[in-house]
Each structure stands twice: as C-alpha cells, then as structure tokens.
N, CA, C and O atoms as a GROMACS GRO file, in nm:
protein
  392
    1MET      N    1  25.078   4.049   9.798
    1MET     CA    2  25.197   3.982   9.740
    1MET      C    3  25.239   3.873   9.835
    1MET      O    4  25.279   3.905   9.947
    2ASP      N    5  25.234   3.760   9.802
    2ASP     CA    6  25.281   3.653   9.900
    2ASP      C    7  25.441   3.650   9.905
    2ASP      O    8  25.501   3.617  10.008
    3SER      N    9  25.505   3.686   9.790
    3SER     CA   10  25.655   3.675   9.790
    3SER      C   11  25.714   3.806   9.829
    3SER      O   12  25.628   3.889   9.860
    4PHE      N   13  25.832   3.846   9.835
    4PHE     CA   14  25.894   3.957   9.842
    4PHE      C   15  25.905   4.041   9.724
    4PHE      O   16  25.928   4.162   9.728
    5CYS      N   17  25.882   3.952   9.586
    5CYS     CA   18  25.903   4.024   9.474
    5CYS      C   19  25.792   3.958   9.367
    5CYS      O   20  25.737   3.851   9.391
    6SER      N   21  25.771   4.028   9.260
    6SER     CA   22  25.682   3.986   9.167
    6SER      C   23  25.708   4.076   9.033
    6SER      O   24  25.782   4.175   9.034
    7TRP      N   25  25.640   4.029   8.920
    7TRP     CA   26  25.645   4.084   8.797
    7TRP      C   27  25.509   4.188   8.767
    7TRP      O   28  25.398   4.141   8.790
    8ASP      N   29  25.517   4.280   8.733
    8ASP     CA   30  25.365   4.336   8.700
    8ASP      C   31  25.402   4.407   8.560
    8ASP      O   32  25.429   4.527   8.555
    9GLY      N   33  25.400   4.328   8.455
    9GLY     CA   34  25.449   4.343   8.298
    9GLY      C   35  25.597   4.345   8.304
    9GLY      O   36  25.654   4.247   8.352
   10ASP      N   37  25.663   4.441   8.263
   10ASP     CA   38  25.797   4.451   8.251
   10ASP      C   39  25.856   4.514   8.404
   10ASP      O   40  25.976   4.529   8.424
   11THR      N   41  25.772   4.541   8.488
   11THR     CA   42  25.836   4.608   8.623
   11THR      C   43  25.840   4.507   8.748
   11THR      O   44  25.748   4.426   8.763
   12LEU      N   45  25.910   4.510   8.807
   12LEU     CA   46  25.990   4.438   8.898
   12LEU      C   47  25.918   4.505   9.023
   12LEU      O   48  25.934   4.625   9.044
   13VAL      N   49  25.840   4.428   9.105
   13VAL     CA   50  25.809   4.495   9.231
   13VAL      C   51  25.861   4.414   9.350
   13VAL      O   52  25.863   4.291   9.358
   14LEU      N   53  25.908   4.511   9.452
   14LEU     CA   54  25.996   4.456   9.560
   14LEU      C   55  25.922   4.507   9.693
   14LEU      O   56  25.888   4.624   9.714
   15ASN      N   57  25.904   4.399   9.777
   15ASN     CA   58  25.905   4.450   9.928
   15ASN      C   59  26.027   4.447   9.988
   15ASN      O   60  26.107   4.354   9.974
   16ILE      N   61  26.048   4.560  10.064
   16ILE     CA   62  26.193   4.567  10.123
   16ILE      C   63  26.177   4.621  10.273
   16ILE      O   64  26.101   4.710  10.311
   17LEU      N   65  26.265   4.547  10.348
   17LEU     CA   66  26.295   4.580  10.484
   17LEU      C   67  26.431   4.661  10.486
   17LEU      O   68  26.534   4.597  10.464
   18GLY      N   69  26.439   4.798  10.511
   18GLY     CA   70  26.560   4.874  10.506
   18GLY      C   71  26.629   4.863  10.638
   18GLY      O   72  26.576   4.839  10.746
   19LYS      N   73  26.746   4.881  10.615
   19LYS     CA   74  26.839   4.883  10.741
   19LYS      C   75  26.944   4.999  10.713
   19LYS      O   76  27.048   4.983  10.650
   20PRO      N   77  26.898   5.126  10.773
   20PRO     CA   78  27.005   5.232  10.748
   20PRO      C   79  27.100   5.233  10.868
   20PRO      O   80  27.087   5.180  10.978
   21SER      N   81  27.213   5.316  10.810
   21SER     CA   82  27.333   5.323  10.911
   21SER      C   83  27.407   5.190  10.919
   21SER      O   84  27.461   5.149  11.021
   22ALA      N   85  27.403   5.128  10.802
   22ALA     CA   86  27.480   4.988  10.810
   22ALA      C   87  27.613   5.025  10.761
   22ALA      O   88  27.633   5.128  10.697
   23LYS      N   89  27.720   4.924  10.797
   23LYS     CA   90  27.845   4.938  10.754
   23LYS      C   91  27.883   4.958  10.608
   23LYS      O   92  27.972   5.036  10.572
   24GLN      N   93  27.797   4.871  10.514
   24GLN     CA   94  27.807   4.877  10.395
   24GLN      C   95  27.674   4.884  10.326
   24GLN      O   96  27.572   4.873  10.394
   25ASP      N   97  27.664   4.902  10.176
   25ASP     CA   98  27.539   4.890  10.108
   25ASP      C   99  27.551   4.763  10.076
   25ASP      O  100  27.662   4.724  10.038
   26ALA      N  101  27.440   4.670  10.084
   26ALA     CA  102  27.433   4.539  10.061
   26ALA      C  103  27.287   4.491  10.035
   26ALA      O  104  27.193   4.538  10.100
   27ILE      N  105  27.271   4.396   9.938
   27ILE     CA  106  27.133   4.314   9.933
   27ILE      C  107  27.150   4.190  10.017
   27ILE      O  108  27.228   4.097   9.993
   28GLY      N  109  27.074   4.201  10.112
   28GLY     CA  110  27.062   4.075  10.206
   28GLY      C  111  26.975   3.958  10.181
   28GLY      O  112  26.944   3.930  10.065
   29LYS      N  113  26.930   3.879  10.292
   29LYS     CA  114  26.858   3.782  10.259
   29LYS      C  115  26.711   3.812  10.264
   29LYS      O  116  26.675   3.921  10.307
   30VAL      N  117  26.629   3.726  10.224
   30VAL     CA  118  26.478   3.713  10.233
   30VAL      C  119  26.441   3.699  10.356
   30VAL      O  120  26.478   3.598  10.416
   31LYS      N  121  26.359   3.799  10.424
   31LYS     CA  122  26.304   3.777  10.571
   31LYS      C  123  26.139   3.793  10.546
   31LYS      O  124  26.074   3.894  10.520
   32GLY      N  125  26.103   3.674  10.561
   32GLY     CA  126  25.946   3.672  10.543
   32GLY      C  127  25.926   3.716  10.398
   32GLY      O  128  25.991   3.670  10.304
   33ASN      N  129  25.828   3.809  10.388
   33ASN     CA  130  25.787   3.861  10.243
   33ASN      C  131  25.842   4.004  10.224
   33ASN      O  132  25.775   4.099  10.183
   34GLN      N  133  25.958   4.004  10.255
   34GLN     CA  134  26.051   4.109  10.238
   34GLN      C  135  26.198   4.093  10.213
   34GLN      O  136  26.265   4.006  10.269
   35LEU      N  137  26.246   4.182  10.123
   35LEU     CA  138  26.423   4.151  10.115
   35LEU      C  139  26.498   4.262  10.192
   35LEU      O  140  26.476   4.383  10.185
   36LYS      N  141  26.583   4.206  10.260
   36LYS     CA  142  26.663   4.319  10.333
   36LYS      C  143  26.756   4.377  10.256
   36LYS      O  144  26.832   4.313  10.184
   37ILE      N  145  26.756   4.507  10.268
   37ILE     CA  146  26.854   4.600  10.184
   37ILE      C  147  26.909   4.685  10.292
   37ILE      O  148  26.835   4.758  10.359
   38SER      N  149  27.044   4.678  10.312
   38SER     CA  150  27.120   4.784  10.416
   38SER      C  151  27.199   4.888  10.324
   38SER      O  152  27.259   4.872  10.218
   39VAL      N  153  27.177   4.997  10.402
   39VAL     CA  154  27.266   5.115  10.335
   39VAL      C  155  27.328   5.182  10.420
   39VAL      O  156  27.278   5.177  10.532
   40THR      N  157  27.434   5.255  10.408
   40THR     CA  158  27.514   5.341  10.500
   40THR      C  159  27.458   5.456  10.528
   40THR      O  160  27.499   5.509  10.632
   41ALA      N  161  27.358   5.526  10.455
   41ALA     CA  162  27.313   5.664  10.493
   41ALA      C  163  27.208   5.629  10.603
   41ALA      O  164  27.137   5.529  10.613
   42SER      N  165  27.221   5.758  10.693
   42SER     CA  166  27.141   5.761  10.819
   42SER      C  167  27.006   5.792  10.778
   42SER      O  168  26.993   5.850  10.670
   43PRO      N  169  26.897   5.762  10.850
   43PRO     CA  170  26.772   5.766  10.838
   43PRO      C  171  26.715   5.900  10.867
   43PRO      O  172  26.644   5.912  10.967
   44VAL      N  173  26.741   6.021  10.777
   44VAL     CA  174  26.737   6.152  10.827
   44VAL      C  175  26.652   6.205  10.700
   44VAL      O  176  26.708   6.194  10.591
   45ALA      N  177  26.534   6.257  10.704
   45ALA     CA  178  26.472   6.320  10.603
   45ALA      C  179  26.467   6.236  10.458
   45ALA      O  180  26.482   6.289  10.348
   46GLY      N  181  26.442   6.088  10.484
   46GLY     CA  182  26.436   6.020  10.371
   46GLY      C  183  26.574   5.993  10.272
   46GLY      O  184  26.578   5.948  10.157
   47ARG      N  185  26.679   6.033  10.357
   47ARG     CA  186  26.803   6.020  10.291
   47ARG      C  187  26.846   5.879  10.266
   47ARG      O  188  26.899   5.846  10.160
   48ALA      N  189  26.820   5.786  10.376
   48ALA     CA  190  26.824   5.647  10.329
   48ALA      C  191  26.772   5.582  10.236
   48ALA      O  192  26.823   5.482  10.183
   49THR      N  193  26.668   5.630  10.207
   49THR     CA  194  26.580   5.569  10.106
   49THR      C  195  26.630   5.622   9.961
   49THR      O  196  26.630   5.553   9.860
   50ASP      N  197  26.668   5.748   9.969
   50ASP     CA  198  26.735   5.809   9.837
   50ASP      C  199  26.857   5.734   9.806
   50ASP      O  200  26.880   5.696   9.691
   51HIS      N  201  26.947   5.707   9.919
   51HIS     CA  202  27.067   5.631   9.882
   51HIS      C  203  27.040   5.499   9.838
   51HIS      O  204  27.122   5.444   9.764
   52MET      N  205  26.921   5.433   9.879
   52MET     CA  206  26.895   5.289   9.861
   52MET      C  207  26.854   5.281   9.723
   52MET      O  208  26.880   5.179   9.659
   53VAL      N  209  26.782   5.397   9.659
   53VAL     CA  210  26.739   5.392   9.521
   53VAL      C  211  26.857   5.409   9.428
   53VAL      O  212  26.858   5.363   9.314
   54ARG      N  213  26.959   5.478   9.484
   54ARG     CA  214  27.075   5.500   9.395
   54ARG      C  215  27.144   5.368   9.393
   54ARG      O  216  27.164   5.309   9.287
   55PHE      N  217  27.179   5.322   9.507
   55PHE     CA  218  27.237   5.178   9.510
   55PHE      C  219  27.150   5.082   9.423
   55PHE      O  220  27.211   5.010   9.344
   56LEU      N  221  27.027   5.073   9.428
   56LEU     CA  222  26.967   4.963   9.369
   56LEU      C  223  26.986   4.998   9.235
   56LEU      O  224  27.033   4.912   9.161
   57ALA      N  225  26.955   5.124   9.183
   57ALA     CA  226  26.968   5.147   9.059
   57ALA      C  227  27.087   5.086   8.989
   57ALA      O  228  27.073   5.032   8.879
   58ASP      N  229  27.193   5.091   9.044
   58ASP     CA  230  27.313   5.043   9.006
   58ASP      C  231  27.320   4.881   8.999
   58ASP      O  232  27.366   4.816   8.904
   59GLU      N  233  27.272   4.836   9.105
   59GLU     CA  234  27.251   4.689   9.110
   59GLU      C  235  27.156   4.619   8.997
   59GLU      O  236  27.176   4.505   8.954
   60PHE      N  237  27.069   4.688   8.963
   60PHE     CA  238  26.961   4.640   8.865
   60PHE      C  239  27.006   4.701   8.732
   60PHE      O  240  26.953   4.651   8.632
   61GLY      N  241  27.092   4.796   8.712
   61GLY     CA  242  27.125   4.831   8.560
   61GLY      C  243  27.039   4.917   8.512
   61GLY      O  244  27.021   4.928   8.391
   62VAL      N  245  26.963   5.001   8.619
   62VAL     CA  246  26.874   5.106   8.550
   62VAL      C  247  26.910   5.244   8.603
   62VAL      O  248  26.996   5.259   8.690
   63THR      N  249  26.841   5.347   8.546
   63THR     CA  250  26.837   5.467   8.611
   63THR      C  251  26.783   5.505   8.721
   63THR      O  252  26.687   5.434   8.749
   64VAL      N  253  26.810   5.612   8.817
   64VAL     CA  254  26.728   5.634   8.931
   64VAL      C  255  26.583   5.655   8.906
   64VAL      O  256  26.493   5.610   8.978
   65LYS      N  257  26.567   5.730   8.791
   65LYS     CA  258  26.408   5.773   8.756
   65LYS      C  259  26.340   5.624   8.703
   65LYS      O  260  26.220   5.625   8.675
   66ALA      N  261  26.409   5.510   8.692
   66ALA     CA  262  26.325   5.391   8.658
   66ALA      C  263  26.288   5.324   8.775
   66ALA      O  264  26.241   5.211   8.758
   67ILE      N  265  26.298   5.371   8.900
   67ILE     CA  266  26.274   5.327   9.018
   67ILE      C  267  26.181   5.420   9.091
   67ILE      O  268  26.204   5.540   9.109
   68GLU      N  269  26.058   5.345   9.137
   68GLU     CA  270  25.972   5.448   9.199
   68GLU      C  271  25.946   5.371   9.344
   68GLU      O  272  25.929   5.249   9.350
   69VAL      N  273  25.944   5.459   9.462
   69VAL     CA  274  25.908   5.424   9.573
   69VAL      C  275  25.757   5.433   9.583
   69VAL      O  276  25.704   5.541   9.560
   70VAL      N  277  25.681   5.326   9.617
   70VAL     CA  278  25.537   5.316   9.613
   70VAL      C  279  25.506   5.369   9.760
   70VAL      O  280  25.439   5.472   9.774
   71PHE      N  281  25.552   5.300   9.864
   71PHE     CA  282  25.546   5.354   9.984
   71PHE      C  283  25.663   5.323  10.065
   71PHE      O  284  25.747   5.239  10.032
   72GLY      N  285  25.667   5.404  10.188
   72GLY     CA  286  25.783   5.364  10.297
   72GLY      C  287  25.900   5.458  10.283
   72GLY      O  288  26.007   5.434  10.339
   73ARG      N  289  25.877   5.574  10.203
   73ARG     CA  290  25.990   5.665  10.194
   73ARG      C  291  26.075   5.701  10.342
   73ARG      O  292  26.196   5.719  10.350
   74PHE      N  293  25.991   5.706  10.434
   74PHE     CA  294  26.032   5.751  10.570
   74PHE      C  295  26.006   5.625  10.669
   74PHE      O  296  25.960   5.640  10.783
   75ASN      N  297  26.040   5.500  10.612
   75ASN     CA  298  26.001   5.396  10.694
   75ASN      C  299  26.078   5.287  10.658
   75ASN      O  300  26.114   5.286  10.540
   76VAL      N  301  26.115   5.192  10.729
   76VAL     CA  302  26.183   5.057  10.702
   76VAL      C  303  26.104   4.980  10.613
   76VAL      O  304  26.162   4.917  10.524
   77ASN      N  305  25.985   4.977  10.622
   77ASN     CA  306  25.908   4.914  10.535
   77ASN      C  307  25.868   4.944  10.418
   77ASN      O  308  25.770   5.017  10.420
   78LYS      N  309  25.916   4.908  10.288
   78LYS     CA  310  25.913   4.999  10.173
   78LYS      C  311  25.865   4.901  10.074
   78LYS      O  312  25.887   4.781  10.088
   79GLN      N  313  25.793   4.953   9.964
   79GLN     CA  314  25.763   4.882   9.848
   79GLN      C  315  25.810   4.973   9.714
   79GLN      O  316  25.773   5.088   9.693
   80ILE      N  317  25.903   4.893   9.628
   80ILE     CA  318  25.947   4.973   9.509
   80ILE      C  319  25.928   4.910   9.387
   80ILE      O  320  25.899   4.790   9.384
   81ARG      N  321  25.942   4.982   9.277
   81ARG     CA  322  25.901   4.923   9.128
   81ARG      C  323  26.019   4.964   9.054
   81ARG      O  324  26.050   5.082   9.042
   82ILE      N  325  26.081   4.873   9.008
   82ILE     CA  326  26.180   4.887   8.914
   82ILE      C  327  26.140   4.863   8.763
   82ILE      O  328  26.115   4.750   8.722
   83LYS      N  329  26.136   4.968   8.686
   83LYS     CA  330  26.079   4.932   8.536
   83LYS      C  331  26.199   4.881   8.444
   83LYS      O  332  26.307   4.939   8.436
   84SER      N  333  26.172   4.790   8.391
   84SER     CA  334  26.277   4.714   8.281
   84SER      C  335  26.409   4.694   8.364
   84SER      O  336  26.501   4.755   8.310
   85PRO      N  337  26.447   4.629   8.474
   85PRO     CA  338  26.567   4.607   8.502
   85PRO      C  339  26.642   4.506   8.411
   85PRO      O  340  26.599   4.398   8.370
   86ASN      N  341  26.783   4.573   8.386
   86ASN     CA  342  26.879   4.512   8.303
   86ASN      C  343  26.957   4.389   8.378
   86ASN      O  344  27.013   4.303   8.309
   87LYS      N  345  26.959   4.384   8.492
   87LYS     CA  346  27.050   4.282   8.583
   87LYS      C  347  26.954   4.251   8.694
   87LYS      O  348  26.880   4.339   8.738
   88LEU      N  349  26.953   4.133   8.738
   88LEU     CA  350  26.872   4.092   8.844
   88LEU      C  351  26.981   4.011   8.955
   88LEU      O  352  27.050   3.915   8.921
   89PRO      N  353  26.980   4.062   9.072
   89PRO     CA  354  27.086   4.015   9.158
   89PRO      C  355  27.041   3.868   9.194
   89PRO      O  356  26.923   3.835   9.186
   90PRO      N  357  27.145   3.777   9.236
   90PRO     CA  358  27.126   3.620   9.229
   90PRO      C  359  26.999   3.600   9.338
   90PRO      O  360  26.917   3.514   9.308
   91VAL      N  361  26.980   3.676   9.465
   91VAL     CA  362  26.879   3.664   9.527
   91VAL      C  363  26.757   3.680   9.497
   91VAL      O  364  26.671   3.621   9.561
   92ILE      N  365  26.723   3.767   9.390
   92ILE     CA  366  26.614   3.796   9.318
   92ILE      C  367  26.588   3.665   9.209
   92ILE      O  368  26.487   3.596   9.197
   93ARG      N  369  26.690   3.660   9.151
   93ARG     CA  370  26.693   3.561   9.017
   93ARG      C  371  26.650   3.438   9.064
   93ARG      O  372  26.565   3.375   9.001
   94ASN      N  373  26.701   3.393   9.173
   94ASN     CA  374  26.658   3.248   9.250
   94ASN      C  375  26.521   3.257   9.298
   94ASN      O  376  26.448   3.160   9.282
   95ASN      N  377  26.481   3.353   9.351
   95ASN     CA  378  26.331   3.387   9.414
   95ASN      C  379  26.227   3.416   9.326
   95ASN      O  380  26.112   3.402   9.367
   96LEU      N  381  26.245   3.450   9.224
   96LEU     CA  382  26.112   3.483   9.135
   96LEU      C  383  26.027   3.398   9.082
   96LEU      O  384  26.064   3.308   9.007
   97PRO      N  385  25.876   3.424   9.122
   97PRO     CA  386  25.809   3.325   9.073
   97PRO      C  387  25.798   3.280   8.928
   97PRO      O  388  25.803   3.378   8.854
   98GLN      N  389  25.787   3.176   8.868
   98GLN     CA  390  25.800   3.148   8.741
   98GLN      C  391  25.675   3.183   8.672
   98GLN      O  392  25.664   3.165   8.551
   0.00000   0.00000   0.00000
C-alpha cells in the first residue's frame, strides 16, 4: 500500500502510527504511509489498541465489531480495516485515492 489508506471493496484499510498515553484522543497528520492516531490509554496488554478501536468506531460512525486490527495490536505500527464507514474524517476524505 503506497498511501496510508485504501479501499478494498467497501472496506477502508488504514496504516496507523499509534501514540499511546497522549493528552487527548485525536486523529493526527499523515506521516509517510501512516496516519498518526493518539489515544489517552496506556500501552499495557493491548489496552491502547482497544481504546483506539473504540475511538475510531465513533469517528467513522461504525460499531466496534466493524473494525478489525489486521496487525499491530501490541505495537505502534498497525493496520486496521473498517467495514462500510458511515463518516470519513477530513484527513482521510482529502487523501483518499480516487
């Protein structure tokens, strides 16, 4: 994947650079071929990833079950798949390949 995001049918695939223990949950800027996502949860036993999935579910207007962590559950480098997102945050909407 050349970009941080792509479509696989109706599923959005995102490469993420996670930042645990942040001051606030936020979707950040694109850094190379990853999107920076900050979460307030600490990186203990996958809690930061679980928190990130809940945060992103709200941001994309989907249920938590609609998000799959492909790899990186215990790492800052992750790939996730979001099935049929109902909303697209501006950073994604503005950078999606046509």
